[in-house]
Backbone as JSON, one array per atom type, in Angstrom:
{
  "sequence": "XXXXXXXXXXXXXXXXXXXXXXXXXXXXXXXXXXXXXXXXXXXXXXXXXXXXXXXXXXXXXXXXXXXXXXXXXXXXXXXXXXXXXXXXXXXXXXXXXXXXXXXXXXXXXXXXXXXXXXXXXXXXXXXXXXXXXXXXXXXXXXXXXXXXXXXXXXXXXXXXXXXXXXXXXXXXXXXXXXXXXXXXXXXXXXXXXXXXXXXXXXXXXXXX",
  "N": [[15.62, -8.46, 3.03], [12.94, -10.25, 4.58], [10.62, -12.29, 2.89], [7.06, -12.7, 2.45], [5.87, -15.89, 1.31], [3.49, -17.1, 1.26], [-0.11, -17.7, 0.76], [-1.49, -14.76, -0.4], [-4.08, -14.4, -0.09], [-4.9, -15.62, 2.3], [-4.11, -13.61, 4.03], [-5.84, -11.47, 3.77], [-8.21, -12.78, 4.65], [-7.43, -13.29, 7.28], [-7.25, -10.83, 8.39], [-9.85, -10.12, 8.22], [-10.86, -8.6, 6.21], [-10.81, -7.01, 2.79], [-7.88, -6.57, 1.6], [-6.88, -6.06, -0.9], [-4.76, -7.21, -2.43], [-4.1, -8.81, -4.48], [-4.61, -7.14, -6.98], [-6.57, -6.96, -10.03], [-7.86, -9.36, -9.38], [-9.04, -9.18, -6.98], [-11.28, -7.78, -7.34], [-12.95, -9.29, -8.87], [-15.14, -12.45, -9.1], [-13.56, -14.3, -8.33], [-12.26, -14.04, -6.25], [-11.01, -14.85, -2.92], [-11.65, -14.07, -0.55], [-14.16, -13.12, -0.56], [-15.52, -15.54, -0.85], [-15.01, -17.18, 1.16], [-15.22, -15.73, 3.83], [-13.85, -15.77, 6.44], [-11.37, -16.35, 8.97], [-8.53, -18.11, 8.17], [-7.39, -21.57, 8.5], [-7.85, -24.54, 10.85], [-9.62, -23.91, 13.01], [-10.78, -21.52, 12.15], [-13.28, -20.54, 11.82], [-14.33, -20.12, 14.4], [-14.54, -17.65, 16.0], [-13.07, -16.03, 18.6], [-13.09, -13.69, 21.47], [-11.25, -10.97, 21.49], [-8.53, -9.59, 23.3], [-7.54, -6.34, 24.3], [-4.86, -5.75, 23.49], [-4.79, -7.72, 21.63], [-6.55, -6.6, 19.78], [-5.1, -4.19, 19.15], [-2.74, -5.17, 17.92], [-3.73, -6.79, 15.98], [-4.68, -4.62, 14.22], [-2.14, -3.12, 13.59], [-0.81, -5.2, 12.36], [-2.46, -5.53, 10.3], [-2.14, -2.93, 8.81], [0.5, -3.2, 8.17], [0.41, -5.38, 6.26], [-1.15, -4.27, 4.23], [0.56, -2.35, 3.07], [2.59, -4.01, 2.61], [5.17, -4.5, 3.91], [8.04, -5.32, 6.21], [8.35, -6.02, 9.76], [10.41, -4.91, 10.83], [10.96, -2.63, 8.91], [8.55, -1.4, 9.43], [8.76, -0.6, 12.11], [10.69, 1.22, 11.86], [9.67, 3.17, 10.36], [7.57, 4.12, 11.91], [9.1, 5.0, 13.96], [10.3, 7.3, 12.71], [7.88, 8.8, 12.16], [7.2, 9.33, 14.93], [9.05, 11.09, 15.43], [8.66, 13.4, 14.07], [6.86, 16.42, 13.81], [3.41, 16.99, 14.9], [0.75, 14.64, 14.82], [1.38, 11.47, 15.69], [0.25, 9.12, 14.56], [-1.03, 10.11, 12.29], [1.18, 10.93, 10.91], [2.72, 8.52, 10.68], [0.78, 7.09, 8.74], [0.69, 8.91, 6.38], [3.52, 8.86, 5.76], [3.7, 6.09, 5.06], [1.98, 6.22, 2.8], [3.42, 7.78, 0.93], [5.49, 6.44, 0.13], [7.44, 5.16, -2.52], [6.7, 2.9, -4.04], [4.13, 2.68, -3.3], [2.98, 5.03, -4.4], [3.35, 4.69, -7.12], [1.36, 2.62, -7.4], [-0.93, 3.77, -6.63], [-1.16, 5.65, -8.56], [-2.03, 4.23, -10.75], [-0.17, 2.87, -12.31], [0.47, 0.23, -11.49], [-1.02, -2.88, -10.59], [-1.01, -3.61, -8.11], [0.4, -3.01, -4.97], [2.63, -4.89, -4.54], [3.13, -5.61, -7.01], [4.17, -2.88, -7.88], [6.41, -2.51, -6.07], [7.95, -4.58, -7.29], [8.28, -3.5, -10.0], [9.5, -1.09, -9.63], [11.93, -1.74, -8.35], [12.98, -2.99, -10.49], [14.08, -1.01, -12.11], [12.3, 0.67, -13.79], [11.08, 3.11, -13.49], [11.11, 6.56, -13.2], [12.11, 9.36, -11.14], [11.61, 12.78, -11.1], [12.92, 12.81, -13.45], [15.34, 11.11, -12.86], [16.63, 7.84, -12.39], [15.17, 5.69, -10.11], [15.47, 3.1, -7.8], [14.29, 2.21, -5.43], [11.97, 1.01, -3.52], [11.08, 1.97, -0.93], [11.52, 4.84, -1.31], [10.91, 7.99, -0.3], [8.42, 10.05, -1.67], [8.32, 13.46, -2.66], [6.55, 16.76, -2.43], [5.55, 17.95, -5.57], [7.22, 16.28, -6.94], [7.79, 14.44, -10.1], [6.74, 11.42, -11.22], [7.63, 9.06, -13.7], [7.42, 6.65, -16.29], [10.27, 4.85, -17.71], [11.46, 5.27, -20.88], [11.73, 2.91, -22.57], [10.27, 1.32, -20.79], [7.58, 1.66, -21.43], [6.19, 0.05, -23.15], [5.26, -1.98, -21.78], [3.0, -4.53, -21.34], [1.42, -5.1, -18.96], [1.55, -2.86, -17.31], [0.28, -0.98, -19.16], [-2.3, -2.24, -19.27], [-3.01, -2.01, -16.62], [-3.25, 0.79, -16.27], [-5.34, 1.56, -17.99], [-7.61, 0.47, -16.5], [-7.36, 1.95, -14.13], [-9.53, 3.57, -13.35], [-11.53, 2.41, -12.11], [-10.58, 2.04, -9.61], [-9.79, 4.54, -8.96], [-8.02, 7.87, -8.49], [-6.28, 9.24, -6.05], [-6.8, 12.7, -4.6], [-4.49, 14.01, -4.22], [-2.76, 13.26, -6.11], [-1.64, 13.55, -9.52], [-2.42, 12.28, -12.8], [-1.2, 11.69, -15.96], [-2.3, 10.12, -18.45], [-1.86, 9.61, -21.15], [0.64, 10.31, -21.46], [1.98, 8.61, -19.62], [2.77, 9.62, -17.1], [3.1, 10.92, -13.84], [2.17, 13.22, -11.49], [2.94, 14.72, -8.16], [0.74, 16.57, -6.54], [0.21, 17.66, -4.16], [1.24, 16.96, -0.5], [-0.09, 13.8, 1.04], [-3.15, 14.24, 3.09], [-4.8, 13.24, 6.02], [-7.53, 12.88, 5.44], [-7.38, 11.9, 2.74], [-6.7, 9.47, 2.95], [-8.32, 6.65, 2.55], [-8.68, 4.06, 3.52], [-9.84, 1.74, 5.8], [-8.51, 2.25, 8.73], [-7.44, 2.32, 12.11], [-5.38, 4.38, 13.18], [-4.51, 5.21, 15.71], [-4.76, 3.13, 17.28], [-2.38, 1.53, 16.64], [-0.5, 3.38, 17.7], [-0.93, 3.22, 20.29], [-0.22, 0.67, 20.7], [2.6, 0.67, 20.35], [3.25, 2.07, 22.4], [3.4, 0.97, 24.63]],
  "CA": [[14.36, -8.51, 3.69], [12.08, -11.61, 4.59], [9.42, -12.08, 2.23], [5.88, -13.66, 2.59], [5.61, -16.43, 0.15], [2.26, -17.87, 1.27], [-1.05, -17.33, -0.07], [-1.87, -13.48, 0.19], [-5.61, -14.27, 0.23], [-4.97, -15.78, 3.66], [-3.93, -12.54, 4.81], [-7.08, -10.79, 3.73], [-9.05, -13.61, 5.57], [-6.93, -13.35, 8.6], [-7.77, -9.55, 8.91], [-11.33, -9.83, 8.09], [-11.23, -7.34, 5.23], [-10.23, -7.05, 1.47], [-6.7, -5.86, 1.61], [-6.65, -5.79, -2.42], [-3.2, -7.56, -2.47], [-3.98, -9.32, -5.86], [-5.09, -6.47, -8.18], [-7.99, -7.25, -10.35], [-8.48, -10.52, -9.07], [-9.8, -8.89, -5.91], [-12.65, -7.26, -7.8], [-13.58, -10.66, -9.38], [-15.95, -13.45, -8.31], [-12.65, -15.46, -7.87], [-11.82, -13.47, -4.59], [-11.3, -15.96, -1.98], [-12.32, -13.4, 0.85], [-15.76, -13.2, -0.88], [-16.01, -16.94, -1.02], [-14.58, -17.67, 2.61], [-14.89, -14.38, 4.65], [-13.73, -16.02, 7.8], [-9.95, -16.55, 9.04], [-8.09, -19.2, 7.79], [-7.13, -22.65, 9.51], [-8.93, -25.5, 11.15], [-10.55, -23.21, 13.93], [-11.13, -20.19, 11.6], [-14.96, -20.08, 12.06], [-14.71, -20.12, 15.75], [-14.0, -16.34, 16.61], [-13.19, -15.7, 19.97], [-13.06, -12.49, 22.13], [-9.87, -10.38, 21.65], [-8.1, -8.7, 24.52], [-7.07, -4.86, 23.92], [-3.71, -5.92, 22.98], [-4.82, -8.33, 20.3], [-7.01, -5.68, 18.71], [-4.11, -3.3, 18.61], [-1.94, -5.99, 17.2], [-4.22, -6.84, 14.57], [-4.65, -3.24, 13.49], [-0.8, -3.08, 13.08], [-0.73, -6.28, 11.25], [-3.25, -5.11, 8.97], [-1.58, -1.98, 7.95], [1.68, -3.87, 7.36], [0.02, -6.31, 5.17], [-1.66, -3.42, 3.2], [1.63, -1.71, 2.37], [3.69, -5.04, 2.26], [6.29, -4.19, 4.6], [8.4, -6.09, 7.24], [8.19, -5.55, 10.94], [11.64, -4.1, 10.92], [10.63, -1.57, 8.38], [7.35, -0.68, 10.05], [9.5, 0.14, 13.35], [11.63, 2.43, 11.55], [8.84, 4.32, 9.8], [6.91, 4.49, 13.02], [10.26, 5.84, 14.83], [10.57, 8.5, 12.15], [6.69, 9.35, 12.44], [6.97, 9.67, 16.26], [10.09, 12.28, 15.65], [7.96, 14.42, 13.55], [5.75, 17.21, 14.62], [2.03, 16.59, 14.69], [0.07, 13.44, 15.32], [2.29, 10.51, 15.26], [-0.56, 7.93, 13.87], [-1.33, 10.61, 10.95], [2.4, 11.03, 10.25], [2.88, 7.28, 10.16], [0.07, 7.03, 7.49], [1.28, 9.94, 5.35], [4.97, 8.39, 5.23], [3.48, 5.0, 4.23], [1.44, 6.78, 1.64], [4.47, 8.81, 0.09], [6.54, 5.34, -0.36], [7.49, 5.2, -4.19], [5.9, 1.59, -4.48], [2.58, 2.87, -3.15], [2.67, 6.07, -5.49], [3.09, 4.23, -8.55], [0.25, 1.83, -7.53], [-2.04, 4.64, -6.41], [-1.32, 6.48, -9.85], [-2.56, 3.32, -11.45], [0.71, 2.1, -13.09], [0.55, -1.17, -11.37], [-2.42, -3.16, -10.17], [-1.03, -3.96, -6.71], [1.58, -2.65, -4.31], [3.61, -5.86, -4.68], [3.83, -5.36, -8.45], [4.69, -1.76, -7.78], [7.67, -2.75, -5.56], [8.77, -5.26, -8.38], [8.58, -2.73, -11.14], [10.44, -0.09, -8.98], [13.26, -2.53, -8.14], [13.79, -3.45, -11.73], [14.52, 0.27, -12.66], [11.11, 0.94, -14.69], [10.44, 4.36, -13.31], [12.05, 7.69, -13.02], [11.4, 10.51, -10.36], [12.19, 14.07, -11.58], [13.98, 12.5, -14.57], [16.42, 10.31, -12.4], [16.16, 6.66, -12.07], [14.98, 5.44, -8.69], [14.83, 1.55, -7.76], [14.05, 1.94, -4.0], [10.63, 1.12, -3.25], [10.65, 2.77, 0.26], [11.96, 6.12, -1.42], [9.77, 8.8, 0.13], [8.39, 11.29, -2.6], [8.0, 15.07, -2.11], [5.76, 17.7, -3.05], [6.04, 18.45, -6.75], [7.69, 15.25, -7.58], [7.28, 13.77, -11.16], [7.03, 10.19, -11.58], [7.07, 8.7, -14.97], [8.09, 5.36, -16.68], [11.34, 5.02, -18.51], [10.91, 5.08, -22.43], [11.89, 1.44, -22.52], [9.15, 0.57, -20.17], [6.19, 2.1, -21.67], [5.44, -0.93, -23.97], [5.13, -3.32, -20.89], [1.44, -4.64, -21.34], [0.98, -5.31, -17.64], [1.54, -1.46, -17.01], [-0.57, -0.23, -19.98], [-3.56, -2.73, -18.89], [-3.32, -1.35, -15.13], [-3.55, 2.29, -16.45], [-6.65, 1.48, -18.46], [-8.54, 0.1, -15.44], [-7.44, 2.7, -12.95], [-10.82, 4.43, -13.13], [-12.28, 1.53, -11.18], [-9.66, 2.3, -8.26], [-9.74, 6.04, -8.57], [-6.65, 8.57, -8.2], [-6.42, 10.36, -4.86], [-6.59, 13.97, -5.17], [-3.01, 14.73, -4.09], [-1.99, 12.92, -7.35], [-2.47, 13.74, -10.97], [-2.0, 11.3, -13.81], [-1.09, 11.98, -17.5], [-2.41, 8.65, -19.15], [-1.08, 9.66, -22.54], [2.31, 10.34, -21.15], [2.54, 7.78, -18.8], [3.46, 10.4, -16.07], [2.16, 11.4, -12.52], [2.7, 14.41, -10.54], [2.55, 14.88, -6.79], [0.32, 18.0, -6.47], [0.65, 17.84, -2.55], [1.36, 15.74, 0.12], [-1.4, 13.37, 1.47], [-3.8, 14.39, 4.16], [-5.56, 12.22, 6.57], [-8.78, 12.86, 4.61], [-6.95, 11.29, 1.5], [-6.33, 7.76, 3.04], [-9.66, 6.21, 2.63], [-8.68, 2.89, 4.18], [-10.28, 1.56, 7.12], [-7.47, 2.18, 9.59], [-7.39, 2.99, 13.14], [-3.95, 4.44, 13.32], [-4.41, 5.53, 17.11], [-4.47, 1.65, 18.09], [-1.15, 1.25, 16.59], [0.25, 4.27, 18.5], [-1.11, 2.86, 21.52], [0.56, -0.54, 20.74], [3.78, 0.95, 20.37], [3.63, 2.92, 23.4], [3.43, 0.23, 25.8]],
  "C": [[13.51, -9.74, 3.52], [11.05, -11.19, 3.66], [8.25, -13.02, 2.57], [5.79, -14.33, 1.56], [4.48, -17.49, 0.29], [1.13, -17.29, 0.4], [-1.6, -15.85, 0.42], [-3.35, -13.39, 0.46], [-5.88, -14.7, 1.69], [-4.99, -14.63, 4.59], [-5.22, -11.69, 4.97], [-8.18, -11.33, 4.61], [-8.55, -13.39, 7.12], [-7.36, -11.77, 9.23], [-9.13, -9.07, 8.83], [-11.83, -8.69, 7.23], [-10.43, -7.7, 3.97], [-9.06, -6.16, 1.86], [-6.1, -5.43, -0.07], [-5.16, -6.03, -2.55], [-3.02, -8.24, -3.76], [-4.6, -8.6, -7.07], [-6.37, -6.91, -8.73], [-8.63, -8.35, -9.78], [-9.41, -10.13, -7.87], [-11.18, -8.17, -6.24], [-13.43, -8.34, -8.68], [-14.38, -11.63, -8.59], [-14.81, -14.53, -7.91], [-11.92, -14.92, -6.54], [-12.06, -14.36, -3.58], [-11.83, -15.26, -0.67], [-13.82, -13.44, 0.61], [-16.47, -14.57, -0.68], [-16.08, -17.58, 0.49], [-14.44, -16.46, 3.52], [-14.78, -14.69, 6.25], [-12.08, -16.5, 7.88], [-9.55, -17.88, 8.75], [-7.68, -20.25, 8.92], [-8.25, -23.27, 10.14], [-9.75, -24.77, 12.08], [-10.95, -21.84, 13.27], [-12.47, -19.61, 11.78], [-15.33, -20.04, 13.4], [-14.28, -18.81, 16.21], [-14.37, -16.13, 18.13], [-13.16, -14.24, 20.22], [-11.7, -12.11, 21.98], [-9.68, -9.4, 22.43], [-7.75, -7.34, 23.43], [-5.84, -5.03, 23.13], [-3.88, -6.76, 21.62], [-5.4, -7.53, 19.43], [-5.93, -4.68, 18.16], [-3.0, -4.06, 17.61], [-2.44, -6.36, 15.97], [-4.32, -5.74, 13.73], [-3.21, -3.15, 12.77], [-0.48, -4.05, 11.92], [-1.45, -6.07, 9.98], [-2.58, -4.09, 8.01], [-0.29, -2.55, 7.43], [1.68, -4.57, 6.24], [-0.35, -5.37, 3.87], [-0.5, -2.97, 2.35], [2.74, -2.72, 2.0], [5.11, -4.81, 2.69], [6.52, -5.12, 5.68], [8.22, -5.4, 8.43], [9.21, -4.7, 11.34], [11.41, -2.69, 10.29], [9.62, -0.75, 8.89], [7.87, 0.02, 11.42], [10.11, 1.41, 12.97], [10.75, 3.5, 11.11], [7.99, 4.78, 11.02], [7.84, 5.42, 13.8], [10.05, 7.31, 13.99], [9.03, 9.3, 12.23], [6.73, 10.15, 13.73], [8.02, 10.9, 16.37], [9.45, 13.63, 15.13], [6.98, 15.35, 14.37], [4.37, 16.72, 13.93], [1.71, 15.5, 15.23], [0.75, 12.22, 14.77], [1.3, 9.43, 14.37], [-0.89, 8.7, 12.29], [0.12, 10.64, 10.28], [2.87, 9.77, 9.74], [1.96, 7.13, 8.85], [0.37, 7.69, 6.32], [2.78, 9.22, 4.98], [4.49, 7.05, 4.58], [3.02, 5.23, 2.78], [2.54, 7.27, 0.47], [5.52, 7.54, -0.32], [6.34, 5.31, -1.85], [6.6, 4.1, -4.7], [4.45, 1.72, -4.28], [2.14, 3.84, -4.07], [2.44, 5.47, -6.66], [1.81, 3.13, -8.73], [-0.96, 2.78, -7.42], [-2.12, 5.57, -7.97], [-1.87, 5.44, -11.0], [-1.55, 2.58, -12.47], [0.88, 0.66, -12.89], [-0.71, -1.6, -10.81], [-2.33, -3.76, -8.69], [0.34, -3.24, -6.16], [2.89, -3.56, -4.51], [4.29, -5.65, -6.24], [4.63, -3.98, -8.42], [6.04, -1.88, -7.4], [8.56, -3.39, -6.73], [9.12, -4.49, -9.54], [9.7, -1.7, -10.73], [11.9, -0.77, -8.89], [13.97, -2.74, -9.25], [14.01, -2.13, -12.7], [13.37, 0.74, -13.83], [10.68, 2.58, -14.6], [11.47, 5.52, -12.76], [11.39, 8.85, -12.01], [12.26, 11.67, -10.62], [13.33, 13.83, -12.42], [15.14, 11.45, -14.06], [15.91, 9.0, -12.0], [16.11, 6.19, -10.65], [14.51, 4.07, -8.64], [14.9, 1.33, -6.4], [12.82, 2.09, -3.61], [10.17, 1.97, -2.03], [11.17, 4.07, -0.06], [10.55, 6.92, -1.13], [9.59, 10.23, -0.88], [8.0, 12.6, -2.02], [7.06, 15.75, -2.65], [6.36, 18.12, -4.44], [6.71, 17.47, -7.59], [6.99, 14.7, -9.0], [7.73, 12.6, -11.37], [6.42, 9.77, -12.86], [8.04, 7.42, -15.24], [9.17, 5.68, -17.77], [10.72, 4.87, -19.96], [10.9, 3.62, -22.75], [10.83, 0.62, -22.05], [7.9, 0.58, -20.48], [5.31, 1.06, -22.68], [5.11, -2.15, -23.04], [3.54, -3.46, -20.86], [0.87, -4.65, -19.76], [0.73, -3.74, -17.0], [0.42, -0.79, -17.84], [-2.18, -0.83, -19.64], [-4.04, -2.14, -17.34], [-3.8, 0.01, -15.39], [-5.07, 2.34, -17.11], [-7.58, 1.28, -17.74], [-8.35, 0.76, -14.11], [-8.48, 3.41, -12.53], [-11.55, 3.69, -12.03], [-11.81, 1.66, -9.68], [-9.94, 3.68, -7.8], [-8.32, 6.46, -8.12], [-7.03, 9.3, -6.96], [-6.04, 11.87, -5.44], [-5.34, 14.54, -4.91], [-2.19, 14.35, -5.28], [-2.4, 13.16, -8.56], [-1.71, 12.88, -11.8], [-2.24, 11.75, -15.34], [-1.2, 10.6, -18.17], [-1.68, 8.48, -20.45], [0.43, 9.53, -22.47], [2.93, 9.44, -20.4], [3.26, 8.5, -17.52], [2.6, 10.8, -15.03], [2.97, 12.54, -11.82], [2.22, 14.48, -9.1], [2.07, 16.24, -6.67], [0.38, 18.54, -5.1], [0.73, 16.75, -1.73], [0.04, 15.25, 0.85], [-1.79, 13.94, 2.66], [-4.31, 13.18, 4.75], [-6.72, 11.79, 5.86], [-8.49, 12.03, 3.2], [-6.77, 9.8, 1.77], [-7.66, 7.37, 3.53], [-9.61, 4.93, 3.4], [-9.05, 2.75, 5.54], [-9.4, 1.43, 8.18], [-7.61, 2.82, 10.8], [-6.05, 3.2, 13.65], [-3.61, 4.56, 14.95], [-4.09, 4.06, 18.0], [-2.84, 1.19, 17.81], [-0.08, 2.16, 17.34], [0.2, 3.63, 19.89], [-0.32, 1.36, 21.85], [2.05, -0.47, 21.13], [4.31, 1.73, 21.61], [3.58, 2.35, 24.7], [4.92, -0.11, 26.38]]
}
């Protein structure tokens, strides 16, 4: 999979909102978006009028960047959401939320989804007692996500768990801070996804 190797703060500025891609830095006065809340580039401060297509495209790009996935992955997830029963846009968001790299971030084990993907790929997490190193693994209701015994002394993880109160844990997840273990109490609903996302714009974009 191709990786974005540029400044992630430019992505926040391009989407005109904080995407919280750098963990605790996004909550500090070092946040680039707070200091320069306009698009990057020579003409970044000259905001022109966007077309309907441009607005839909920016919404899709914003969601892709929040969850840190490629265009190819996003299309596959959208196709899966479209095949499911129910509203395609809501299906899309719930599938994204149920990715393992997102769940370990939401539980507070990591400070960002990027870090969550890194730790998952390096075999630090167990799902229902079995090692899973696939960031796109889709969790199910009742799944138990926990750290391997050898990974419980990683300082980055313990520091992240201590500061998780600032982000908050969604109601569909439950964290055992002492045991470094999380439980999926239920699958996420649209109301549980508080990010400012207009998923219908993405559906309209892919329907053209």
